[in-house]
All heavy atoms as TSV, in Angstrom:
chain	resi	resn	atom	element	x	y	z
A	1	ASN	N	N	105.879	109.293	116.272
A	1	ASN	CA	C	105.192	108.127	115.576
A	1	ASN	C	C	103.779	108.737	115.085
A	1	ASN	O	O	103.361	108.399	114.010
A	1	ASN	CB	C	104.999	106.983	116.612
A	1	ASN	CG	C	104.455	105.712	115.872
A	1	ASN	OD1	O	104.454	105.669	114.683
A	1	ASN	ND2	N	104.075	104.764	116.796
A	2	THR	N	N	103.067	109.522	115.971
A	2	THR	CA	C	101.803	110.045	115.524
A	2	THR	C	C	102.029	111.119	114.458
A	2	THR	O	O	101.289	111.170	113.509
A	2	THR	CB	C	101.169	110.737	116.681
A	2	THR	OG1	O	100.985	109.692	117.753
A	2	THR	CG2	C	99.738	111.197	116.369
A	3	LEU	N	N	103.143	111.797	114.469
A	3	LEU	CA	C	103.409	112.862	113.560
A	3	LEU	C	C	103.756	112.274	112.204
A	3	LEU	O	O	103.329	112.739	111.149
A	3	LEU	CB	C	104.640	113.707	113.975
A	3	LEU	CG	C	105.040	114.914	113.151
A	3	LEU	CD1	C	103.900	115.874	113.074
A	3	LEU	CD2	C	106.210	115.492	113.602
A	4	ILE	N	N	104.455	111.115	112.203
A	4	ILE	CA	C	104.712	110.402	110.923
A	4	ILE	C	C	103.350	109.901	110.315
A	4	ILE	O	O	103.212	109.973	109.092
A	4	ILE	CB	C	105.713	109.197	111.154
A	4	ILE	CG1	C	106.979	109.713	111.500
A	4	ILE	CG2	C	105.761	108.382	109.871
A	4	ILE	CD1	C	108.022	108.653	111.985
A	5	THR	N	N	102.396	109.391	111.056
A	5	THR	CA	C	101.140	108.921	110.593
A	5	THR	C	C	100.401	110.033	109.965
A	5	THR	O	O	99.757	109.897	108.912
A	5	THR	CB	C	100.383	108.165	111.685
A	5	THR	OG1	O	101.145	107.190	112.289
A	5	THR	CG2	C	99.086	107.683	111.240
A	6	ILE	N	N	100.299	111.281	110.721
A	6	ILE	CA	C	99.535	112.325	110.228
A	6	ILE	C	C	100.193	112.829	108.903
A	6	ILE	O	O	99.488	113.180	107.959
A	6	ILE	CB	C	99.473	113.393	111.309
A	6	ILE	CG1	C	98.642	112.938	112.385
A	6	ILE	CG2	C	99.041	114.783	110.633
A	6	ILE	CD1	C	98.690	113.830	113.614
A	7	ALA	N	N	101.495	112.982	108.854
A	7	ALA	CA	C	102.157	113.379	107.641
A	7	ALA	C	C	101.923	112.422	106.452
A	7	ALA	O	O	101.679	112.918	105.404
A	7	ALA	CB	C	103.766	113.449	107.893
A	8	ALA	N	N	101.892	111.119	106.654
A	8	ALA	CA	C	101.619	110.148	105.559
A	8	ALA	C	C	100.169	110.269	105.158
A	8	ALA	O	O	99.907	110.278	103.906
A	8	ALA	CB	C	102.014	108.705	106.151
A	9	PHE	N	N	99.288	110.521	106.105
A	9	PHE	CA	C	97.843	110.659	105.727
A	9	PHE	C	C	97.735	111.978	104.864
A	9	PHE	O	O	96.962	111.906	103.872
A	9	PHE	CB	C	96.994	110.653	106.944
A	9	PHE	CG	C	95.535	110.857	106.640
A	9	PHE	CD1	C	94.873	109.815	106.042
A	9	PHE	CD2	C	94.927	112.025	107.020
A	9	PHE	CE1	C	93.438	109.939	105.879
A	9	PHE	CE2	C	93.530	112.186	106.680
A	9	PHE	CZ	C	92.799	111.200	106.058
A	10	ALA	N	N	98.282	113.051	105.346
A	10	ALA	CA	C	98.314	114.272	104.577
A	10	ALA	C	C	98.924	114.130	103.209
A	10	ALA	O	O	98.204	114.690	102.168
A	10	ALA	CB	C	99.026	115.441	105.340
A	11	LEU	N	N	99.862	113.420	103.030
A	11	LEU	CA	C	100.463	113.188	101.794
A	11	LEU	C	C	99.576	112.294	100.909
A	11	LEU	O	O	99.361	112.716	99.688
A	11	LEU	CB	C	101.819	112.508	101.829
A	11	LEU	CG	C	102.504	112.153	100.493
A	11	LEU	CD1	C	102.897	113.422	99.824
A	11	LEU	CD2	C	103.822	111.370	100.825
A	12	LEU	N	N	98.855	111.277	101.442
A	12	LEU	CA	C	97.966	110.440	100.728
A	12	LEU	C	C	96.767	111.377	100.252
A	12	LEU	O	O	96.194	111.194	99.131
A	12	LEU	CB	C	97.500	109.343	101.657
A	12	LEU	CG	C	96.543	108.443	100.988
A	12	LEU	CD1	C	97.074	107.705	99.756
A	12	LEU	CD2	C	96.025	107.427	102.029
A	13	CYS	N	N	96.302	112.248	101.113
A	13	CYS	CA	C	95.195	113.136	100.803
A	13	CYS	C	C	95.622	114.073	99.580
A	13	CYS	O	O	94.815	114.275	98.672
A	13	CYS	CB	C	94.762	113.962	102.014
A	13	CYS	SG	S	93.799	113.003	103.225
A	14	LEU	N	N	96.790	114.604	99.638
A	14	LEU	CA	C	97.174	115.452	98.582
A	14	LEU	C	C	97.388	114.759	97.224
A	14	LEU	O	O	96.917	115.229	96.228
A	14	LEU	CB	C	98.603	116.082	98.981
A	14	LEU	CG	C	99.331	117.077	97.947
A	14	LEU	CD1	C	98.388	118.252	97.750
A	14	LEU	CD2	C	100.687	117.403	98.297
A	15	ILE	N	N	97.972	113.558	97.327
A	15	ILE	CA	C	98.066	112.717	96.117
A	15	ILE	C	C	96.687	112.429	95.490
A	15	ILE	O	O	96.435	112.561	94.155
A	15	ILE	CB	C	98.900	111.508	96.378
A	15	ILE	CG1	C	100.275	111.831	96.695
A	15	ILE	CG2	C	98.754	110.539	95.175
A	15	ILE	CD1	C	101.234	110.656	97.140
A	16	THR	N	N	95.757	112.067	96.398
A	16	THR	CA	C	94.399	111.786	95.950
A	16	THR	C	C	93.696	112.927	95.306
A	16	THR	O	O	93.158	112.853	94.187
A	16	THR	CB	C	93.523	111.215	97.162
A	16	THR	OG1	O	94.213	110.101	97.597
A	16	THR	CG2	C	92.132	110.834	96.674
A	17	TYR	N	N	93.860	114.102	95.935
A	17	TYR	CA	C	93.381	115.309	95.367
A	17	TYR	C	C	93.885	115.626	93.946
A	17	TYR	O	O	93.119	115.981	92.972
A	17	TYR	CB	C	93.622	116.410	96.235
A	17	TYR	CG	C	93.159	117.875	95.828
A	17	TYR	CD1	C	91.801	118.181	95.864
A	17	TYR	CD2	C	94.059	118.744	95.331
A	17	TYR	CE1	C	91.430	119.361	95.336
A	17	TYR	CE2	C	93.727	120.018	94.850
A	17	TYR	CZ	C	92.355	120.278	94.798
A	17	TYR	OH	O	92.011	121.449	94.310
A	18	VAL	N	N	95.185	115.601	93.862
A	18	VAL	CA	C	95.805	115.875	92.521
A	18	VAL	C	C	95.330	114.950	91.498
A	18	VAL	O	O	95.027	115.292	90.291
A	18	VAL	CB	C	97.447	115.882	92.704
A	18	VAL	CG1	C	97.976	115.882	91.414
A	18	VAL	CG2	C	97.831	116.964	93.538
A	19	LEU	N	N	95.205	113.601	91.781
A	19	LEU	CA	C	94.705	112.639	90.892
A	19	LEU	C	C	93.330	112.818	90.398
A	19	LEU	O	O	92.981	112.709	89.293
A	19	LEU	CB	C	94.861	111.218	91.449
A	19	LEU	CG	C	96.400	110.733	91.522
A	19	LEU	CD1	C	96.373	109.438	92.166
A	19	LEU	CD2	C	96.932	110.738	90.230
A	20	PHE	N	N	92.524	113.344	91.325
A	20	PHE	CA	C	91.099	113.720	91.055
A	20	PHE	C	C	90.999	114.902	90.177
A	20	PHE	O	O	90.298	114.887	89.115
A	20	PHE	CB	C	90.236	113.760	92.297
A	20	PHE	CG	C	89.683	112.619	92.856
A	20	PHE	CD1	C	89.611	112.521	94.293
A	20	PHE	CD2	C	89.229	111.633	92.031
A	20	PHE	CE1	C	89.063	111.341	94.878
A	20	PHE	CE2	C	88.762	110.416	92.719
A	20	PHE	CZ	C	88.720	110.250	94.053
A	21	VAL	N	N	91.847	115.934	90.550
A	21	VAL	CA	C	91.737	117.148	89.747
A	21	VAL	C	C	92.288	116.943	88.264
A	21	VAL	O	O	91.673	117.559	87.313
A	21	VAL	CB	C	92.593	118.315	90.429
A	21	VAL	CG1	C	92.733	119.474	89.526
A	21	VAL	CG2	C	91.964	118.688	91.697
A	22	TYR	N	N	93.354	116.293	88.169
A	22	TYR	CA	C	93.948	115.932	86.863
A	22	TYR	C	C	93.589	114.643	86.236
A	22	TYR	O	O	94.338	114.101	85.289
A	22	TYR	CB	C	95.488	116.147	86.949
A	22	TYR	CG	C	95.868	117.528	87.274
A	22	TYR	CD1	C	96.387	117.900	88.596
A	22	TYR	CD2	C	95.666	118.636	86.338
A	22	TYR	CE1	C	96.666	119.258	88.896
A	22	TYR	CE2	C	96.143	120.009	86.703
A	22	TYR	CZ	C	96.583	120.158	87.999
A	22	TYR	OH	O	96.888	121.455	88.418
A	23	GLY	N	N	92.475	114.138	86.619
A	23	GLY	CA	C	92.113	112.641	86.246
A	23	GLY	C	C	91.979	112.533	84.704
A	23	GLY	O	O	92.536	111.606	84.152
A	24	LYS	N	N	91.319	113.534	84.157
A	24	LYS	CA	C	91.034	113.401	82.722
A	24	LYS	C	C	92.321	113.541	81.865
A	24	LYS	O	O	92.545	112.807	80.992
A	24	LYS	CB	C	90.069	114.526	82.218
A	24	LYS	CG	C	88.594	114.209	82.624
A	24	LYS	CD	C	87.671	115.219	81.977
A	24	LYS	CE	C	86.146	114.857	82.386
A	24	LYS	NZ	N	85.252	115.491	81.585
A	25	THR	N	N	93.172	114.447	82.305
A	25	THR	CA	C	94.520	114.626	81.647
A	25	THR	C	C	95.418	113.383	81.825
A	25	THR	O	O	96.026	112.970	80.831
A	25	THR	CB	C	95.190	115.886	82.250
A	25	THR	OG1	O	94.454	116.991	82.145
A	25	THR	CG2	C	96.518	116.039	81.516
A	26	LEU	N	N	95.287	112.715	82.944
A	26	LEU	CA	C	96.100	111.488	83.218
A	26	LEU	C	C	95.665	110.367	82.495
A	26	LEU	O	O	96.433	109.691	81.772
A	26	LEU	CB	C	96.018	111.295	84.678
A	26	LEU	CG	C	96.880	110.016	85.189
A	26	LEU	CD1	C	98.362	110.346	84.996
A	26	LEU	CD2	C	96.605	109.735	86.690
A	27	VAL	N	N	94.261	110.348	82.202
A	27	VAL	CA	C	93.788	109.184	81.482
A	27	VAL	C	C	94.122	109.400	79.960
A	27	VAL	O	O	94.537	108.446	79.243
A	27	VAL	CB	C	92.209	109.131	81.631
A	27	VAL	CG1	C	91.595	108.242	80.499
A	27	VAL	CG2	C	91.891	108.603	82.999
A	28	ARG	N	N	94.138	110.616	79.508
A	28	ARG	CA	C	94.515	110.865	78.123
A	28	ARG	C	C	95.935	110.656	77.839
A	28	ARG	O	O	96.259	110.144	76.833
A	28	ARG	CB	C	94.113	112.383	77.771
A	28	ARG	CG	C	94.260	112.679	76.230
A	28	ARG	CD	C	93.899	114.127	76.001
A	28	ARG	NE	N	95.085	115.008	76.433
A	28	ARG	CZ	C	94.940	116.004	77.299
A	28	ARG	NH1	N	93.888	116.247	77.826
A	28	ARG	NH2	N	96.080	116.690	77.577
A	29	LEU	N	N	96.753	111.007	78.880
A	29	LEU	CA	C	98.257	110.692	78.685
A	29	LEU	C	C	98.584	109.244	78.742
A	29	LEU	O	O	99.508	108.802	77.938
A	29	LEU	CB	C	99.111	111.581	79.834
A	29	LEU	CG	C	99.169	113.088	79.583
A	29	LEU	CD1	C	99.818	113.599	80.896
A	29	LEU	CD2	C	99.797	113.470	78.370
A	30	LEU	N	N	97.964	108.422	79.697
A	30	LEU	CA	C	98.246	107.100	79.766
A	30	LEU	C	C	97.731	106.363	78.533
A	30	LEU	O	O	98.391	105.304	78.207
A	30	LEU	CB	C	97.649	106.477	81.072
A	30	LEU	CG	C	98.357	106.992	82.362
A	30	LEU	CD1	C	97.671	106.509	83.531
A	30	LEU	CD2	C	99.833	106.604	82.392
A	31	GLY	N	N	96.648	106.655	78.167
A	31	GLY	CA	C	96.091	105.827	77.047
A	31	GLY	C	C	95.166	104.780	77.548
A	31	GLY	O	O	95.220	104.381	78.661
A	32	GLN	N	N	94.446	104.246	76.603
A	32	GLN	CA	C	93.459	103.113	76.950
A	32	GLN	C	C	94.154	101.826	77.375
A	32	GLN	O	O	93.674	101.249	78.345
A	32	GLN	CB	C	92.489	102.887	75.820
A	32	GLN	CG	C	91.265	102.071	76.159
A	32	GLN	CD	C	90.404	102.692	77.259
A	32	GLN	OE1	O	90.141	103.914	77.247
A	32	GLN	NE2	N	89.973	101.846	78.223
A	33	SER	N	N	95.195	101.601	76.715
A	33	SER	CA	C	95.938	100.289	77.053
A	33	SER	C	C	96.435	100.306	78.511
A	33	SER	O	O	96.160	99.282	79.275
A	33	SER	CB	C	97.042	100.085	76.137
A	33	SER	OG	O	97.809	98.956	76.540
A	34	ALA	N	N	97.009	101.456	79.001
A	34	ALA	CA	C	97.585	101.376	80.286
A	34	ALA	C	C	96.486	101.509	81.218
A	34	ALA	O	O	96.523	100.982	82.401
A	34	ALA	CB	C	98.425	102.690	80.368
A	35	MET	N	N	95.280	102.144	80.928
A	35	MET	CA	C	94.145	102.118	81.885
A	35	MET	C	C	93.629	100.815	82.012
A	35	MET	O	O	93.136	100.430	83.175
A	35	MET	CB	C	93.095	103.156	81.306
A	35	MET	CG	C	93.500	104.646	81.494
A	35	MET	SD	S	94.018	105.174	83.105
A	35	MET	CE	C	92.482	104.946	84.010
A	36	ASN	N	N	93.542	100.034	80.976
A	36	ASN	CA	C	93.073	98.755	81.038
A	36	ASN	C	C	93.922	97.928	82.000
A	36	ASN	O	O	93.425	97.075	82.860
A	36	ASN	CB	C	92.923	98.010	79.765
A	36	ASN	CG	C	91.693	98.608	78.999
A	36	ASN	OD1	O	90.951	99.008	79.541
A	36	ASN	ND2	N	91.787	98.337	77.610
A	37	VAL	N	N	95.187	98.023	81.955
A	37	VAL	CA	C	96.184	97.346	82.642
A	37	VAL	C	C	95.982	97.650	84.270
A	37	VAL	O	O	95.912	96.934	85.189
A	37	VAL	CB	C	97.697	97.605	82.357
A	37	VAL	CG1	C	98.611	96.968	83.336
A	37	VAL	CG2	C	97.932	96.883	80.851
A	38	MET	N	N	95.887	99.048	84.488
A	38	MET	CA	C	95.704	99.406	85.833
A	38	MET	C	C	94.435	99.049	86.352
A	38	MET	O	O	94.305	98.695	87.529
A	38	MET	CB	C	95.816	101.046	85.867
A	38	MET	CG	C	97.196	101.532	85.708
A	38	MET	SD	S	97.257	103.352	85.701
A	38	MET	CE	C	96.612	103.756	87.348
A	39	THR	N	N	93.326	98.979	85.597
A	39	THR	CA	C	92.012	98.563	85.989
A	39	THR	C	C	91.998	97.109	86.538
A	39	THR	O	O	91.536	96.627	87.519
A	39	THR	CB	C	90.902	98.747	85.050
A	39	THR	OG1	O	90.834	100.247	84.674
A	39	THR	CG2	C	89.591	98.263	85.423
A	40	ARG	N	N	92.771	96.270	85.723
A	40	ARG	CA	C	92.894	94.879	86.000
A	40	ARG	C	C	93.653	94.597	87.237
A	40	ARG	O	O	93.448	93.714	88.077
A	40	ARG	CB	C	93.530	93.996	84.830
A	40	ARG	CG	C	92.531	93.944	83.756
A	40	ARG	CD	C	93.226	93.307	82.507
A	40	ARG	NE	N	92.338	93.185	81.343
A	40	ARG	CZ	C	91.528	92.142	81.014
A	40	ARG	NH1	N	91.604	91.132	81.663
A	40	ARG	NH2	N	90.698	92.307	79.931
A	41	MET	N	N	94.718	95.368	87.413
A	41	MET	CA	C	95.551	95.345	88.557
A	41	MET	C	C	94.829	95.648	89.861
A	41	MET	O	O	94.892	95.020	90.926
A	41	MET	CB	C	96.929	96.186	88.495
A	41	MET	CG	C	97.911	95.702	87.497
A	41	MET	SD	S	99.268	96.745	87.217
A	41	MET	CE	C	99.931	96.972	88.798
A	42	MET	N	N	94.054	96.829	89.811
A	42	MET	CA	C	93.290	97.198	91.008
A	42	MET	C	C	92.322	96.135	91.307
A	42	MET	O	O	92.009	95.897	92.411
A	42	MET	CB	C	92.604	98.545	90.651
A	42	MET	CG	C	93.544	99.711	90.585
A	42	MET	SD	S	94.415	99.947	92.164
A	42	MET	CE	C	96.095	99.862	91.605
A	43	GLY	N	N	91.569	95.563	90.203
A	43	GLY	CA	C	90.682	94.511	90.555
A	43	GLY	C	C	91.352	93.230	91.134
A	43	GLY	O	O	90.799	92.591	92.135
A	44	LEU	N	N	92.559	92.876	90.805
A	44	LEU	CA	C	93.372	91.794	91.373
A	44	LEU	C	C	93.586	92.151	92.881
A	44	LEU	O	O	93.405	91.252	93.785
A	44	LEU	CB	C	94.584	91.595	90.613
A	44	LEU	CG	C	95.413	90.452	91.172
A	44	LEU	CD1	C	94.668	89.034	91.146
A	44	LEU	CD2	C	96.764	90.291	90.387
A	45	ILE	N	N	94.004	93.364	93.056
A	45	ILE	CA	C	94.273	93.812	94.470
A	45	ILE	C	C	93.008	93.730	95.403
A	45	ILE	O	O	93.113	93.151	96.591
A	45	ILE	CB	C	95.018	95.270	94.422
A	45	ILE	CG1	C	96.340	95.103	93.896
A	45	ILE	CG2	C	95.083	95.766	95.895
A	45	ILE	CD1	C	96.908	96.471	93.597
A	46	LEU	N	N	91.973	94.171	94.823
A	46	LEU	CA	C	90.651	94.071	95.528
A	46	LEU	C	C	90.303	92.600	95.838
A	46	LEU	O	O	89.811	92.425	97.044
A	46	LEU	CB	C	89.592	94.858	94.782
A	46	LEU	CG	C	88.246	94.938	95.414
A	46	LEU	CD1	C	88.378	95.861	96.713
A	46	LEU	CD2	C	87.264	95.725	94.512
A	47	ALA	N	N	90.497	91.752	94.891
A	47	ALA	CA	C	90.221	90.418	95.103
A	47	ALA	C	C	90.971	89.888	96.163
A	47	ALA	O	O	90.573	89.014	97.052
A	47	ALA	CB	C	90.284	89.619	93.754
A	48	VAL	N	N	92.274	90.070	96.401
A	48	VAL	CA	C	93.229	89.514	97.138
A	48	VAL	C	C	92.888	90.067	98.579
A	48	VAL	O	O	92.870	89.292	99.642
A	48	VAL	CB	C	94.685	89.950	96.841
A	48	VAL	CG1	C	95.613	89.676	98.015
A	48	VAL	CG2	C	95.106	89.214	95.593
A	49	ILE	N	N	92.530	91.353	98.720
A	49	ILE	CA	C	91.986	91.903	99.937
A	49	ILE	C	C	90.896	91.221	100.494
A	49	ILE	O	O	90.623	90.757	101.659
A	49	ILE	CB	C	91.840	93.468	99.901
A	49	ILE	CG1	C	93.216	94.065	99.694
A	49	ILE	CG2	C	91.233	93.902	101.070
A	49	ILE	CD1	C	93.018	95.533	99.409
A	50	GLY	N	N	89.810	90.910	99.498
A	50	GLY	CA	C	88.520	90.278	99.876
A	50	GLY	C	C	88.859	88.851	100.351
A	50	GLY	O	O	88.270	88.394	101.320
A	51	ALA	N	N	89.684	88.200	99.596
A	51	ALA	CA	C	90.059	86.843	100.066
A	51	ALA	C	C	90.722	86.800	101.460
A	51	ALA	O	O	90.455	85.880	102.160
A	51	ALA	CB	C	90.909	86.060	98.964
A	52	GLN	N	N	91.593	87.678	101.702
A	52	GLN	CA	C	92.339	87.699	102.990
A	52	GLN	C	C	91.243	88.071	104.022
A	52	GLN	O	O	91.383	87.443	105.135
A	52	GLN	CB	C	93.398	88.775	102.865
A	52	GLN	CG	C	94.179	88.943	104.252
A	52	GLN	CD	C	94.870	87.578	104.634
A	52	GLN	OE1	O	95.375	86.917	103.831
A	52	GLN	NE2	N	94.721	87.195	105.848
A	53	MET	N	N	90.303	88.880	103.761
A	53	MET	CA	C	89.251	89.173	104.794
A	53	MET	C	C	88.403	87.984	104.991
A	53	MET	O	O	88.028	87.549	106.190
A	53	MET	CB	C	88.528	90.346	104.358
A	53	MET	CG	C	89.062	91.672	104.319
A	53	MET	SD	S	88.161	92.957	103.807
A	53	MET	CE	C	86.845	93.171	104.952
A	54	LEU	N	N	88.163	87.238	103.970
A	54	LEU	CA	C	87.364	86.036	104.128
A	54	LEU	C	C	88.129	84.995	104.986
A	54	LEU	O	O	87.523	84.235	105.861
A	54	LEU	CB	C	87.007	85.404	102.752
A	54	LEU	CG	C	86.267	84.064	102.777
A	54	LEU	CD1	C	84.898	84.256	103.165
A	54	LEU	CD2	C	86.219	83.514	101.428
A	55	ILE	N	N	89.347	84.788	104.752
A	55	ILE	CA	C	90.331	83.812	105.374
A	55	ILE	C	C	90.218	84.154	106.970
A	55	ILE	O	O	90.089	83.327	107.812
A	55	ILE	CB	C	91.606	83.698	104.782
A	55	ILE	CG1	C	91.546	83.157	103.464
A	55	ILE	CG2	C	92.568	82.989	105.728
A	55	ILE	CD1	C	92.777	83.142	102.612
A	56	ALA	N	N	90.474	85.464	107.169
A	56	ALA	CA	C	90.587	85.965	108.629
A	56	ALA	C	C	89.147	85.874	109.352
A	56	ALA	O	O	89.140	85.333	110.472
A	56	ALA	CB	C	90.976	87.537	108.725
A	57	GLY	N	N	88.059	85.894	108.583
A	57	GLY	CA	C	86.745	85.695	109.247
A	57	GLY	C	C	86.549	84.320	109.548
A	57	GLY	O	O	86.073	83.900	110.635
A	58	VAL	N	N	86.944	83.464	108.660
A	58	VAL	CA	C	86.783	81.999	108.928
A	58	VAL	C	C	87.656	81.558	110.049
A	58	VAL	O	O	87.197	80.747	110.901
A	58	VAL	CB	C	87.003	81.282	107.573
A	58	VAL	CG1	C	87.097	79.657	107.825
A	58	VAL	CG2	C	85.907	81.475	106.517
A	59	GLN	N	N	88.872	82.039	109.993
A	59	GLN	CA	C	89.767	81.650	111.153
A	59	GLN	C	C	89.223	82.199	112.485
A	59	GLN	O	O	89.432	81.560	113.470
A	59	GLN	CB	C	91.173	82.189	110.892
A	59	GLN	CG	C	91.887	81.357	109.811
A	59	GLN	CD	C	93.249	81.916	109.550
A	59	GLN	OE1	O	93.674	82.968	109.879
A	59	GLN	NE2	N	94.096	81.161	108.820
A	60	GLY	N	N	88.603	83.409	112.510
A	60	GLY	CA	C	88.023	83.930	113.699
A	60	GLY	C	C	86.928	83.076	114.090
A	60	GLY	O	O	86.645	82.978	115.463
A	61	ALA	N	N	86.017	82.652	113.223
A	61	ALA	CA	C	84.898	81.976	113.618
A	61	ALA	C	C	85.177	80.544	113.966
A	61	ALA	O	O	84.488	79.961	114.875
A	61	ALA	CB	C	83.882	81.894	112.453
A	62	PHE	N	N	86.327	79.940	113.504
A	62	PHE	CA	C	86.691	78.559	113.686
A	62	PHE	C	C	88.044	78.562	114.092
A	62	PHE	O	O	88.950	78.244	113.241
A	62	PHE	CB	C	86.517	77.660	112.588
A	62	PHE	CG	C	85.014	77.731	112.076
A	62	PHE	CD1	C	84.556	78.466	110.858
A	62	PHE	CD2	C	83.910	77.065	112.721
A	62	PHE	CE1	C	83.352	78.482	110.489
A	62	PHE	CE2	C	82.550	77.082	112.302
A	62	PHE	CZ	C	82.352	77.830	111.267
A	63	PRO	N	N	88.405	78.919	115.282
A	63	PRO	CA	C	89.870	78.980	115.682
A	63	PRO	C	C	90.626	77.723	115.490
A	63	PRO	O	O	91.908	77.612	115.410
A	63	PRO	CB	C	89.826	79.316	117.241
A	63	PRO	CG	C	88.477	79.748	117.446
A	63	PRO	CD	C	87.562	79.227	116.428
A	64	GLY	N	N	89.989	76.543	115.568
A	64	GLY	CA	C	90.605	75.286	115.376
A	64	GLY	C	C	91.195	74.976	113.939
A	64	GLY	O	O	91.970	74.048	113.812
A	65	LEU	N	N	90.802	75.795	112.962
A	65	LEU	CA	C	91.253	75.535	111.701
A	65	LEU	C	C	92.731	76.142	111.373
A	65	LEU	O	O	93.172	75.859	110.243
A	65	LEU	CB	C	90.325	76.273	110.676
A	65	LEU	CG	C	88.866	75.656	110.641
A	65	LEU	CD1	C	88.017	76.300	109.698
A	65	LEU	CD2	C	88.951	74.189	110.183
A	66	LYS	N	N	93.311	76.765	112.315
A	66	LYS	CA	C	94.527	77.451	111.988
A	66	LYS	C	C	95.726	76.453	111.760
A	66	LYS	O	O	96.070	75.560	112.092
A	66	LYS	CB	C	94.995	78.372	113.174
A	66	LYS	CG	C	94.259	79.610	113.133
A	66	LYS	CD	C	94.673	80.590	114.107
A	66	LYS	CE	C	93.928	81.939	114.222
A	66	LYS	NZ	N	94.367	82.809	115.143
């Protein structure tokens, strides 16, 4: 179980490194339109995570609201 977690983290680190190193090339290949779509999707995901954290915080502060 721990080995799987470490391997997944290492893979994530490798993917992140490759994306940082080849970021300019990737942006050029994808084009501005695809980058706009990805930016909006990431913004939506961030908003959903924030809303979920807000809901969890309110439920933790007021357990009777569940």
